Backbone atoms as SQL, in Angstrom:
CREATE TABLE atoms (id INTEGER PRIMARY KEY, chain TEXT, resi INTEGER, resn TEXT, atom TEXT, x REAL, y REAL, z REAL);
INSERT INTO atoms VALUES
  (1, 'A', 1, 'MET', 'N', 3.311, -25.558, 2.582),
  (2, 'A', 1, 'MET', 'CA', 3.714, -25.148, 2.142),
  (3, 'A', 1, 'MET', 'C', 4.713, -26.269, 1.841),
  (4, 'A', 2, 'ARG', 'N', 5.480, -25.948, 0.596),
  (5, 'A', 2, 'ARG', 'CA', 5.538, -26.558, -0.626),
  (6, 'A', 2, 'ARG', 'C', 7.419, -26.102, -1.259),
  (7, 'A', 3, 'THR', 'N', 8.281, -26.640, -0.578),
  (8, 'A', 3, 'THR', 'CA', 10.051, -26.243, -0.936),
  (9, 'A', 3, 'THR', 'C', 10.877, -27.982, -1.829),
  (10, 'A', 4, 'ARG', 'N', 11.339, -27.123, -2.919),
  (11, 'A', 4, 'ARG', 'CA', 11.275, -28.144, -3.605),
  (12, 'A', 4, 'ARG', 'C', 13.217, -28.086, -3.599),
  (13, 'A', 5, 'THR', 'N', 13.811, -28.746, -4.677),
  (14, 'A', 5, 'THR', 'CA', 15.360, -29.413, -3.436),
  (15, 'A', 5, 'THR', 'C', 15.903, -29.466, -5.184),
  (16, 'A', 6, 'VAL', 'N', 16.617, -28.798, -5.998),
  (17, 'A', 6, 'VAL', 'CA', 17.659, -29.012, -7.149),
  (18, 'A', 6, 'VAL', 'C', 19.247, -29.058, -6.438),
  (19, 'A', 7, 'PRO', 'N', 19.288, -30.891, -7.472),
  (20, 'A', 7, 'PRO', 'CA', 19.988, -31.219, -7.684),
  (21, 'A', 7, 'PRO', 'C', 21.635, -30.648, -7.030),
  (22, 'A', 8, 'PRO', 'N', 22.244, -29.741, -6.548),
  (23, 'A', 8, 'PRO', 'CA', 23.609, -29.649, -6.872),
  (24, 'A', 8, 'PRO', 'C', 24.233, -29.686, -7.797),
  (25, 'A', 9, 'PRO', 'N', 25.316, -28.013, -8.531),
  (26, 'A', 9, 'PRO', 'CA', 25.873, -28.177, -9.625),
  (27, 'A', 9, 'PRO', 'C', 27.091, -28.930, -9.804),
  (28, 'A', 10, 'HIS', 'N', 27.857, -28.495, -8.383),
  (29, 'A', 10, 'HIS', 'CA', 29.398, -29.255, -8.104),
  (30, 'A', 10, 'HIS', 'C', 29.191, -28.940, -6.897),
  (31, 'A', 11, 'ARG', 'N', 30.450, -29.655, -6.341),
  (32, 'A', 11, 'ARG', 'CA', 30.667, -30.504, -4.907),
  (33, 'A', 11, 'ARG', 'C', 30.570, -29.275, -4.311),
  (34, 'A', 12, 'ASP', 'N', 31.176, -27.883, -4.560),
  (35, 'A', 12, 'ASP', 'CA', 32.073, -26.533, -3.829),
  (36, 'A', 12, 'ASP', 'C', 30.260, -25.681, -3.810),
  (37, 'A', 13, 'ALA', 'N', 29.723, -25.824, -4.773),
  (38, 'A', 13, 'ALA', 'CA', 28.202, -25.453, -3.585),
  (39, 'A', 13, 'ALA', 'C', 27.870, -24.798, -2.850),
  (40, 'A', 14, 'THR', 'N', 27.154, -24.359, -2.759),
  (41, 'A', 14, 'THR', 'CA', 26.710, -23.674, -0.882),
  (42, 'A', 14, 'THR', 'C', 25.174, -23.620, -0.716),
  (43, 'A', 15, 'SER', 'N', 24.682, -24.044, -0.290),
  (44, 'A', 15, 'SER', 'CA', 23.280, -24.691, -0.101),
  (45, 'A', 15, 'SER', 'C', 22.630, -23.191, 0.222),
  (46, 'A', 16, 'VAL', 'N', 21.376, -22.698, -0.487),
  (47, 'A', 16, 'VAL', 'CA', 21.011, -21.504, 0.275),
  (48, 'A', 16, 'VAL', 'C', 19.295, -21.702, -0.157),
  (49, 'A', 17, 'GLU', 'N', 18.398, -21.593, 0.930),
  (50, 'A', 17, 'GLU', 'CA', 17.012, -21.162, 0.590),
  (51, 'A', 17, 'GLU', 'C', 16.501, -20.071, -0.369),
  (52, 'A', 18, 'VAL', 'N', 16.153, -20.518, -1.035),
  (53, 'A', 18, 'VAL', 'CA', 15.821, -19.016, -2.133),
  (54, 'A', 18, 'VAL', 'C', 13.415, -18.464, -1.820),
  (55, 'A', 19, 'PHE', 'N', 13.821, -17.290, -0.739),
  (56, 'A', 19, 'PHE', 'CA', 12.226, -17.458, -1.080),
  (57, 'A', 19, 'PHE', 'C', 11.107, -16.708, -2.469),
  (58, 'A', 20, 'VAL', 'N', 10.582, -16.934, -2.899),
  (59, 'A', 20, 'VAL', 'CA', 9.637, -16.935, -3.878),
  (60, 'A', 20, 'VAL', 'C', 7.867, -15.904, -3.659),
  (61, 'A', 21, 'PRO', 'N', 7.905, -14.742, -3.684),
  (62, 'A', 21, 'PRO', 'CA', 6.663, -14.066, -3.160),
  (63, 'A', 21, 'PRO', 'C', 5.469, -14.560, -3.859),
  (64, 'A', 22, 'SER', 'N', 4.351, -14.755, -3.971),
  (65, 'A', 22, 'SER', 'CA', 3.423, -15.655, -4.024),
  (66, 'A', 22, 'SER', 'C', 2.921, -15.008, -5.079),
  (67, 'A', 23, 'PRO', 'N', 2.957, -13.707, -6.477),
  (68, 'A', 23, 'PRO', 'CA', 3.293, -13.538, -7.157),
  (69, 'A', 23, 'PRO', 'C', 3.958, -14.112, -8.182),
  (70, 'A', 24, 'LEU', 'N', 4.644, -14.948, -8.035),
  (71, 'A', 24, 'LEU', 'CA', 6.234, -15.468, -8.572),
  (72, 'A', 24, 'LEU', 'C', 5.432, -17.023, -8.193),
  (73, 'A', 25, 'ARG', 'N', 4.806, -17.889, -8.348),
  (74, 'A', 25, 'ARG', 'CA', 5.011, -19.403, -7.022),
  (75, 'A', 25, 'ARG', 'C', 4.477, -19.965, -8.377),
  (76, 'A', 26, 'GLN', 'N', 3.547, -19.559, -9.131),
  (77, 'A', 26, 'GLN', 'CA', 3.651, -19.980, -10.327),
  (78, 'A', 26, 'GLN', 'C', 3.714, -20.190, -11.248),
  (79, 'A', 27, 'TYR', 'N', 5.203, -19.733, -11.383),
  (80, 'A', 27, 'TYR', 'CA', 6.407, -20.185, -12.155),
  (81, 'A', 27, 'TYR', 'C', 7.436, -20.794, -11.951),
  (82, 'A', 28, 'CYS', 'N', 6.899, -21.450, -10.178),
  (83, 'A', 28, 'CYS', 'CA', 7.538, -23.091, -10.092),
  (84, 'A', 28, 'CYS', 'C', 6.524, -23.714, -9.224),
  (85, 'A', 29, 'ASP', 'N', 5.796, -24.385, -9.828),
  (86, 'A', 29, 'ASP', 'CA', 4.813, -25.373, -9.001),
  (87, 'A', 29, 'ASP', 'C', 4.228, -25.273, -7.522),
  (88, 'A', 30, 'GLY', 'N', 4.255, -23.202, -7.273),
  (89, 'A', 30, 'GLY', 'CA', 3.786, -22.851, -6.015),
  (90, 'A', 30, 'GLY', 'C', 4.318, -23.293, -5.533),
  (91, 'A', 31, 'ALA', 'N', 6.052, -23.152, -5.147),
  (92, 'A', 31, 'ALA', 'CA', 6.355, -23.543, -4.400),
  (93, 'A', 31, 'ALA', 'C', 6.961, -21.804, -3.640),
  (94, 'A', 32, 'ARG', 'N', 6.650, -22.310, -2.569),
  (95, 'A', 32, 'ARG', 'CA', 6.890, -21.054, -1.202),
  (96, 'A', 32, 'ARG', 'C', 8.949, -20.696, -1.165),
  (97, 'A', 33, 'LYS', 'N', 9.417, -21.624, -1.513),
  (98, 'A', 33, 'LYS', 'CA', 10.953, -21.602, -0.661),
  (99, 'A', 33, 'LYS', 'C', 11.402, -23.253, -2.219),
  (100, 'A', 34, 'LEU', 'N', 12.770, -22.453, -2.114),
  (101, 'A', 34, 'LEU', 'CA', 13.094, -23.338, -2.743),
  (102, 'A', 34, 'LEU', 'C', 14.991, -23.782, -2.921),
  (103, 'A', 35, 'MET', 'N', 15.184, -24.597, -2.513),
  (104, 'A', 35, 'MET', 'CA', 16.406, -24.827, -1.481),
  (105, 'A', 35, 'MET', 'C', 17.665, -24.969, -3.453),
  (106, 'A', 36, 'LEU', 'N', 18.367, -24.940, -3.631),
  (107, 'A', 36, 'LEU', 'CA', 19.219, -24.444, -4.534),
  (108, 'A', 36, 'LEU', 'C', 20.547, -24.183, -4.423),
  (109, 'A', 37, 'SER', 'N', 21.719, -24.813, -4.688),
  (110, 'A', 37, 'SER', 'CA', 23.178, -24.977, -4.239),
  (111, 'A', 37, 'SER', 'C', 23.882, -23.995, -5.115),
  (112, 'A', 38, 'ALA', 'N', 24.331, -22.904, -4.730),
  (113, 'A', 38, 'ALA', 'CA', 25.332, -21.656, -5.285),
  (114, 'A', 38, 'ALA', 'C', 25.955, -20.257, -4.660),
  (115, 'A', 39, 'PRO', 'N', 27.397, -20.348, -5.317),
  (116, 'A', 39, 'PRO', 'CA', 27.688, -20.012, -3.855),
  (117, 'A', 39, 'PRO', 'C', 27.918, -17.939, -4.496),
  (118, 'A', 40, 'THR', 'N', 27.300, -17.437, -5.804),
  (119, 'A', 40, 'THR', 'CA', 26.466, -16.332, -5.304),
  (120, 'A', 40, 'THR', 'C', 25.159, -15.427, -5.864),
  (121, 'A', 41, 'VAL', 'N', 25.299, -14.899, -5.945),
  (122, 'A', 41, 'VAL', 'CA', 23.798, -15.033, -6.202),
  (123, 'A', 41, 'VAL', 'C', 23.311, -14.710, -8.081),
  (124, 'A', 42, 'ARG', 'N', 24.460, -14.701, -8.734),
  (125, 'A', 42, 'ARG', 'CA', 24.355, -14.695, -9.805),
  (126, 'A', 42, 'ARG', 'C', 24.464, -16.101, -10.128),
  (127, 'A', 43, 'ALA', 'N', 24.651, -16.999, -9.378),
  (128, 'A', 43, 'ALA', 'CA', 24.793, -18.650, -9.838),
  (129, 'A', 43, 'ALA', 'C', 23.443, -19.629, -9.134),
  (130, 'A', 44, 'THR', 'N', 22.941, -18.873, -8.436),
  (131, 'A', 44, 'THR', 'CA', 21.479, -19.060, -7.014),
  (132, 'A', 44, 'THR', 'C', 20.650, -18.785, -8.936),
  (133, 'A', 45, 'LEU', 'N', 20.661, -17.418, -9.733),
  (134, 'A', 45, 'LEU', 'CA', 19.568, -16.833, -10.645),
  (135, 'A', 45, 'LEU', 'C', 20.482, -17.543, -11.371),
  (136, 'A', 46, 'GLU', 'N', 21.252, -18.456, -11.988),
  (137, 'A', 46, 'GLU', 'CA', 21.587, -19.094, -13.305),
  (138, 'A', 46, 'GLU', 'C', 21.286, -20.869, -13.260),
  (139, 'A', 47, 'GLU', 'N', 21.337, -20.292, -11.660),
  (140, 'A', 47, 'GLU', 'CA', 20.504, -21.645, -11.103),
  (141, 'A', 47, 'GLU', 'C', 19.347, -22.118, -11.310),
  (142, 'A', 48, 'LEU', 'N', 18.461, -21.202, -11.387),
  (143, 'A', 48, 'LEU', 'CA', 16.753, -21.027, -11.233),
  (144, 'A', 48, 'LEU', 'C', 16.498, -20.665, -13.008),
  (145, 'A', 49, 'GLU', 'N', 17.281, -20.044, -13.628),
  (146, 'A', 49, 'GLU', 'CA', 17.311, -19.772, -15.270),
  (147, 'A', 49, 'GLU', 'C', 16.813, -21.436, -15.703),
  (148, 'A', 50, 'ARG', 'N', 18.053, -22.480, -14.994),
  (149, 'A', 50, 'ARG', 'CA', 18.482, -23.909, -15.681),
  (150, 'A', 50, 'ARG', 'C', 16.850, -24.740, -15.087),
  (151, 'A', 51, 'SER', 'N', 16.356, -24.172, -13.474),
  (152, 'A', 51, 'SER', 'CA', 15.795, -25.141, -13.168),
  (153, 'A', 51, 'SER', 'C', 14.524, -24.861, -12.591),
  (154, 'A', 52, 'TYR', 'N', 13.779, -23.578, -12.853),
  (155, 'A', 52, 'TYR', 'CA', 12.506, -22.831, -13.596),
  (156, 'A', 52, 'TYR', 'C', 12.410, -21.678, -14.459),
  (157, 'A', 53, 'PRO', 'N', 12.894, -21.540, -16.385),
  (158, 'A', 53, 'PRO', 'CA', 13.076, -20.923, -16.338),
  (159, 'A', 53, 'PRO', 'C', 12.234, -19.778, -16.382),
  (160, 'A', 54, 'SER', 'N', 11.063, -20.116, -16.071),
  (161, 'A', 54, 'SER', 'CA', 9.585, -19.300, -15.865),
  (162, 'A', 54, 'SER', 'C', 9.607, -17.618, -14.941),
  (163, 'A', 55, 'LEU', 'N', 10.190, -18.744, -14.010),
  (164, 'A', 55, 'LEU', 'CA', 10.226, -17.727, -12.735),
  (165, 'A', 55, 'LEU', 'C', 11.624, -16.988, -12.933),
  (166, 'A', 56, 'TYR', 'N', 13.022, -17.013, -13.854),
  (167, 'A', 56, 'TYR', 'CA', 13.797, -16.775, -13.140),
  (168, 'A', 56, 'TYR', 'C', 13.579, -15.334, -14.930),
  (169, 'A', 57, 'ARG', 'N', 12.454, -15.579, -16.037),
  (170, 'A', 57, 'ARG', 'CA', 12.541, -14.582, -16.820),
  (171, 'A', 57, 'ARG', 'C', 11.691, -13.389, -15.513),
  (172, 'A', 58, 'GLY', 'N', 10.896, -14.267, -15.112),
  (173, 'A', 58, 'GLY', 'CA', 9.580, -12.906, -14.216),
  (174, 'A', 58, 'GLY', 'C', 10.734, -12.038, -12.855),
  (175, 'A', 59, 'VAL', 'N', 12.353, -12.765, -12.700),
  (176, 'A', 59, 'VAL', 'CA', 12.981, -11.757, -12.009),
  (177, 'A', 59, 'VAL', 'C', 14.420, -10.776, -12.797),
  (178, 'A', 60, 'CYS', 'N', 14.708, -11.721, -13.758),
  (179, 'A', 60, 'CYS', 'CA', 15.884, -11.149, -14.732),
  (180, 'A', 60, 'CYS', 'C', 15.280, -11.164, -15.921),
  (181, 'A', 61, 'ASP', 'N', 15.892, -10.374, -17.146),
  (182, 'A', 61, 'ASP', 'CA', 14.829, -9.450, -18.600),
  (183, 'A', 61, 'ASP', 'C', 16.253, -10.057, -18.774),
  (184, 'A', 62, 'GLU', 'N', 16.322, -9.921, -19.834),
  (185, 'A', 62, 'GLU', 'CA', 17.165, -10.754, -21.798),
  (186, 'A', 62, 'GLU', 'C', 18.608, -10.177, -21.271),
  (187, 'A', 63, 'THR', 'N', 18.787, -9.241, -20.880),
  (188, 'A', 63, 'THR', 'CA', 20.171, -9.173, -20.665),
  (189, 'A', 63, 'THR', 'C', 21.013, -10.424, -19.406),
  (190, 'A', 64, 'GLY', 'N', 20.155, -10.700, -18.057),
  (191, 'A', 64, 'GLY', 'CA', 20.568, -10.931, -17.155),
  (192, 'A', 64, 'GLY', 'C', 20.261, -10.631, -15.893),
  (193, 'A', 65, 'ALA', 'N', 19.919, -9.028, -16.023),
  (194, 'A', 65, 'ALA', 'CA', 20.301, -7.832, -15.445),
  (195, 'A', 65, 'ALA', 'C', 18.307, -8.799, -14.431),
  (196, 'A', 66, 'VAL', 'N', 18.461, -8.539, -12.573),
  (197, 'A', 66, 'VAL', 'CA', 17.166, -8.567, -12.566),
  (198, 'A', 66, 'VAL', 'C', 16.588, -7.188, -12.825),
  (199, 'A', 67, 'ARG', 'N', 15.663, -7.198, -12.927),
  (200, 'A', 67, 'ARG', 'CA', 14.025, -6.299, -13.793),
  (201, 'A', 67, 'ARG', 'C', 14.274, -5.434, -12.556),
  (202, 'A', 68, 'GLN', 'N', 14.029, -3.954, -13.095),
  (203, 'A', 68, 'GLN', 'CA', 13.953, -3.091, -12.137),
  (204, 'A', 68, 'GLN', 'C', 12.759, -2.982, -11.239),
  (205, 'A', 69, 'HIS', 'N', 11.836, -3.316, -11.399),
  (206, 'A', 69, 'HIS', 'CA', 10.740, -4.007, -10.239),
  (207, 'A', 69, 'HIS', 'C', 11.324, -4.877, -9.498),
  (208, 'A', 70, 'ILE', 'N', 12.130, -5.594, -9.205),
  (209, 'A', 70, 'ILE', 'CA', 12.606, -7.109, -8.609),
  (210, 'A', 70, 'ILE', 'C', 13.064, -6.809, -7.536),
  (211, 'A', 71, 'ASN', 'N', 13.641, -6.678, -6.226),
  (212, 'A', 71, 'ASN', 'CA', 14.579, -7.150, -5.546),
  (213, 'A', 71, 'ASN', 'C', 14.761, -8.008, -5.026),
  (214, 'A', 72, 'VAL', 'N', 16.480, -8.018, -4.646),
  (215, 'A', 72, 'VAL', 'CA', 16.757, -9.250, -3.802),
  (216, 'A', 72, 'VAL', 'C', 17.592, -8.568, -3.289),
  (217, 'A', 73, 'PHE', 'N', 17.580, -9.372, -2.107),
  (218, 'A', 73, 'PHE', 'CA', 17.961, -9.223, -0.843),
  (219, 'A', 73, 'PHE', 'C', 18.430, -11.108, -0.580),
  (220, 'A', 74, 'VAL', 'N', 20.103, -10.663, 0.247),
  (221, 'A', 74, 'VAL', 'CA', 20.048, -11.546, 0.882),
  (222, 'A', 74, 'VAL', 'C', 20.313, -11.794, 2.981),
  (223, 'A', 75, 'ASN', 'N', 19.358, -12.839, 3.094),
  (224, 'A', 75, 'ASN', 'CA', 19.753, -12.560, 3.996),
  (225, 'A', 75, 'ASN', 'C', 18.907, -11.137, 4.021),
  (226, 'A', 76, 'SER', 'N', 18.727, -10.367, 4.871),
  (227, 'A', 76, 'SER', 'CA', 18.303, -8.586, 5.153),
  (228, 'A', 76, 'SER', 'C', 18.875, -7.778, 4.502),
  (229, 'A', 77, 'THR', 'N', 19.536, -7.541, 3.947),
  (230, 'A', 77, 'THR', 'CA', 20.798, -6.320, 3.551),
  (231, 'A', 77, 'THR', 'C', 20.233, -6.833, 2.205),
  (232, 'A', 78, 'HIS', 'N', 19.862, -6.116, 0.850),
  (233, 'A', 78, 'HIS', 'CA', 20.400, -6.125, -0.466),
  (234, 'A', 78, 'HIS', 'C', 21.071, -6.269, -1.372),
  (235, 'A', 79, 'MET', 'N', 21.360, -6.994, -2.116),
  (236, 'A', 79, 'MET', 'CA', 22.104, -7.124, -3.550),
  (237, 'A', 79, 'MET', 'C', 22.720, -6.344, -4.029),
  (238, 'A', 80, 'ARG', 'N', 22.418, -5.457, -3.866),
  (239, 'A', 80, 'ARG', 'CA', 23.366, -3.492, -4.159),
  (240, 'A', 80, 'ARG', 'C', 24.079, -2.521, -3.496),
  (241, 'A', 81, 'ASP', 'N', 23.223, -3.101, -2.170),
  (242, 'A', 81, 'ASP', 'CA', 24.006, -2.585, -0.774),
  (243, 'A', 81, 'ASP', 'C', 25.867, -3.785, -0.910),
  (244, 'A', 82, 'ARG', 'N', 25.759, -4.380, -1.093),
  (245, 'A', 82, 'ARG', 'CA', 27.033, -5.758, -0.709),
  (246, 'A', 82, 'ARG', 'C', 27.323, -6.085, -2.357),
  (247, 'A', 83, 'GLU', 'N', 27.791, -6.179, -3.449),
  (248, 'A', 83, 'GLU', 'CA', 29.058, -6.655, -4.610),
  (249, 'A', 83, 'GLU', 'C', 27.497, -6.491, -5.776),
  (250, 'A', 84, 'GLY', 'N', 26.433, -6.679, -5.228),
  (251, 'A', 84, 'GLY', 'CA', 25.471, -6.751, -6.794),
  (252, 'A', 84, 'GLY', 'C', 25.389, -8.513, -6.620),
  (253, 'A', 85, 'LEU', 'N', 25.042, -9.074, -8.088),
  (254, 'A', 85, 'LEU', 'CA', 25.337, -10.604, -8.305),
  (255, 'A', 85, 'LEU', 'C', 25.751, -11.328, -7.755),
  (256, 'A', 86, 'ASP', 'N', 27.422, -10.748, -7.737),
  (257, 'A', 86, 'ASP', 'CA', 28.904, -11.425, -7.504),
  (258, 'A', 86, 'ASP', 'C', 29.019, -11.855, -6.014),
  (259, 'A', 87, 'THR', 'N', 27.540, -11.312, -4.692),
  (260, 'A', 87, 'THR', 'CA', 27.296, -11.113, -3.704),
  (261, 'A', 87, 'THR', 'C', 28.240, -12.954, -3.682),
  (262, 'A', 88, 'GLU', 'N', 28.653, -13.358, -2.899),
  (263, 'A', 88, 'GLU', 'CA', 29.124, -14.618, -2.169),
  (264, 'A', 88, 'GLU', 'C', 28.173, -14.574, -1.015),
  (265, 'A', 89, 'LEU', 'N', 27.352, -16.246, -0.841),
  (266, 'A', 89, 'LEU', 'CA', 26.860, -16.491, -0.389),
  (267, 'A', 89, 'LEU', 'C', 27.210, -18.143, 0.801),
  (268, 'A', 90, 'ALA', 'N', 27.319, -18.452, 1.685),
  (269, 'A', 90, 'ALA', 'CA', 27.043, -19.247, 2.784),
  (270, 'A', 90, 'ALA', 'C', 26.031, -19.981, 2.810),
  (271, 'A', 91, 'SER', 'N', 26.445, -20.878, 3.250),
  (272, 'A', 91, 'SER', 'CA', 25.525, -21.971, 3.346),
  (273, 'A', 91, 'SER', 'C', 24.562, -21.510, 4.676),
  (274, 'A', 92, 'GLY', 'N', 22.880, -22.046, 4.659),
  (275, 'A', 92, 'GLY', 'CA', 22.373, -21.819, 5.264),
  (276, 'A', 92, 'GLY', 'C', 21.240, -19.618, 4.528),
  (277, 'A', 93, 'ASP', 'N', 21.986, -19.211, 3.866),
  (278, 'A', 93, 'ASP', 'CA', 21.755, -18.233, 3.234),
  (279, 'A', 93, 'ASP', 'C', 20.456, -18.103, 3.227),
  (280, 'A', 94, 'THR', 'N', 19.244, -17.025, 3.167),
  (281, 'A', 94, 'THR', 'CA', 18.090, -16.565, 2.415),
  (282, 'A', 94, 'THR', 'C', 18.304, -16.275, 0.859),
  (283, 'A', 95, 'ILE', 'N', 17.722, -16.123, -0.223),
  (284, 'A', 95, 'ILE', 'CA', 17.712, -15.102, -0.569),
  (285, 'A', 95, 'ILE', 'C', 16.203, -15.013, -0.782),
  (286, 'A', 96, 'ILE', 'N', 15.672, -13.721, -1.033),
  (287, 'A', 96, 'ILE', 'CA', 14.584, -13.472, -0.866),
  (288, 'A', 96, 'ILE', 'C', 14.175, -12.256, -1.805),
  (289, 'A', 97, 'ILE', 'N', 13.699, -12.599, -3.122),
  (290, 'A', 97, 'ILE', 'CA', 13.067, -12.386, -4.263),
  (291, 'A', 97, 'ILE', 'C', 11.710, -11.254, -3.796),
  (292, 'A', 98, 'LEU', 'N', 11.587, -9.852, -3.800),
  (293, 'A', 98, 'LEU', 'CA', 10.976, -8.822, -3.302),
  (294, 'A', 98, 'LEU', 'C', 10.563, -8.244, -4.267),
  (295, 'A', 99, 'PRO', 'N', 9.354, -8.567, -5.322),
  (296, 'A', 99, 'PRO', 'CA', 8.345, -7.047, -6.458),
  (297, 'A', 99, 'PRO', 'C', 8.265, -5.786, -5.325),
  (298, 'A', 100, 'ALA', 'N', 8.588, -4.896, -6.107),
  (299, 'A', 100, 'ALA', 'CA', 8.611, -3.637, -5.538),
  (300, 'A', 100, 'ALA', 'C', 7.374, -3.081, -5.834),
  (301, 'A', 101, 'VAL', 'N', 6.406, -2.917, -4.412),
  (302, 'A', 101, 'VAL', 'CA', 4.722, -2.536, -4.411),
  (303, 'A', 101, 'VAL', 'C', 4.827, -1.114, -4.456),
  (304, 'A', 102, 'SER', 'N', 4.231, -0.317, -5.291),
  (305, 'A', 102, 'SER', 'CA', 4.166, 0.946, -5.345),
  (306, 'A', 102, 'SER', 'C', 2.718, 1.597, -5.542),
  (307, 'A', 103, 'GLY', 'N', 2.083, 2.230, -5.955),
  (308, 'A', 103, 'GLY', 'CA', 0.069, 3.016, -5.594),
  (309, 'A', 103, 'GLY', 'C', 0.441, 3.223, -5.155),
  (310, 'A', 104, 'GLY', 'N', -1.366, 4.075, -5.360),
  (311, 'A', 104, 'GLY', 'CA', -1.408, 5.682, -4.554),
  (312, 'A', 104, 'GLY', 'C', -2.824, 5.765, -4.050);
């Protein structure tokens, strides 16, 4: 299992784990989990944009919004059921990126 650590952007940042689903791992050197430092979901995604731009483009569109077919959870709660991109994070939180599953 590969885990990548990105240095914190500033001292007040919160250490969180980002779970990357299999289809998106090709954009972060195969890492299953990424350790990032960010105080909110938005800041986490901004850190992904700086560190893993291809992964970021798979999660967010050109406006910075999470793509329609991607779900983002903070621990077990969807971010839309909290404060969306402005959901505050605590050290040890897990961000789960989950592509929507459909079919027939």
